N, C-alpha and C positions, 0 to 999 in steps of 0.2 A: 442450670443451663445459663449460658450467656449468648446473647445475639450479637453478631458482628455485622455492621452495615458498611458496605463498600460503595464509594461514590466515584464516578468518573466526571471529569470536567472537560467539556468540549467547547470550543468557540464556534459560533455559527455565523457565516458570512453570506452575503450575496456575492456572486462572481465579480461584479463591478467594484465591490469594496476591497478586493484583494490588491496587493501590490502588483506591479507589472511583472516582476520576477515570478510570483506565484501564479498569475494568469498564464504566463508563458509555459511554466512547468505543467499546469493542468491541461493546457492545449496540447502539449506533447503527449500526455497520457490519452487524451481524447483522440488525437490523430493515430496513436498506436492501436486503438481498437479496430481500425480498418485493416490491420495486419494480423488480427486474431485468427486462429484456426478453431472455429466452433461449429462444425457441421452438424453436430448432434443437438446441442442445447440451443443454438442460435443466440447465445448470450455472450457477447464479446466484451472482454475486459482488457484495458490497457493500463500500464503503469509507467511512470517516469520518475527517475531518481536524480536529484541534483546532489552531486558529490561535493565534498568540502573544497575541491579545486574548481568548482563551478561547471564541471563537465556534466552533461545530462545524458543518461542512458535510459533506454526504454525497453519494455518487454510486453508480451501479450499472453493471454491464456492459450494453451495448446491442448486440444482435446484428442482423445483416442477412443476407438470403439470399445476397448477394454478400459472403462472409465477410470479406474485407479491409476492408469498409466499416463494420464494427462498431467498438466501442471498449470497452476494459477499464474496470472500476470505478475503478481507481487513477487513470487519466488523466482520466476524467470528473470525478472529485472534485477533482483538483489543478487542472485547467483552470478549473473553476467557481470554486474558491477564489482562484486567481490573477486571474481576471477581475472578480470581485465585491469582493475585498479585496486590491488590488494592492500595498498597503503592509504587508501582514501575512504573515509567514513561517508555514509549517506547522511547529508544534512536534512533533506526533505524528500519524502516519497509521496507522489500524487497518484491517485487511482480514479479511473472513470469506467463506467459500464453502460452498455446499451443493448437493446434488443435489435431485431431487424428493422424496427420502425424508428427508434430514436433513443437518445440517452435517457436514463432514468430520471424521474422527477426528484427523488430523494437519494442521498448517498447510500452506498452499500459498504459495510465494513469488511475487512479482510476475514477470511475463514480462519478456523482455529489453527490449521497447519501453517498458514501464512503468518499469523500472529506469533507463533513460536519461532519461526525463522527471523522475523523482524526483531524479536527479543534477543535472539542469538547474535544478530548483527549489531544491535546496540551494545551487547556485552563485549563482543569482539573489539569494538573501537572505544569502549568505555565512554559512550556519548549517546544521549537520547536522539531518536530519530523523529523528527516532526512529520506528521502525516496529514495530507490533504485529501479528503474524500469528496468527489464531485457529484452533485445532483443539479438538475436544471433549476430547481427552486432554491437550493441553498448548498453551501459547501461547509463541511465540518473540518475543523482544524483540531488535531490531537497533538499534544506536546510530546508524548512518548507512548510507546506501545503499552507501557504499564497501566495507562488509563483504560485501555481496552482489554488488558489481560492481567487483572489483579490476581493476587495469590499465584503468581507465575512460578514456573519451574525453570530456573536458569542454570542449573548444573552446580551451583555453589553448594547445594546440599550434599553433593558427592565428595566434596573436598575434605 
């Protein structure tokens, strides 16, 4: 038997340490949480994507009483970006989440389905997507979804 160790490298920042452009993008994600439709979980997530042309698009989680019918903020944002700007890669994706009381202290990572969609978007544009995950205490910077989704399935196995 052989053991395989997989490591992920994330940079951890205080919000104030980020560039103005990154703070603006995170603020767009935070503002988007106000437009979330989360009547069941009361857990609002907002995402903002800065495209290569510097356009910022946002999205939110959208719940449904039939839970599998809802959609996460990350996928809402990426699907909108890809449908409205099909020739523009996403340079950076920012994500923020809050309860009814406040934003979370620690960042939350994207769910598995969102990670897979982020991976497909990276593959579509042949460019890594930088990800910023907001928490009141700290912000995580991920250089590519492959850091959060090692041993990923990107479809190349089917070629």
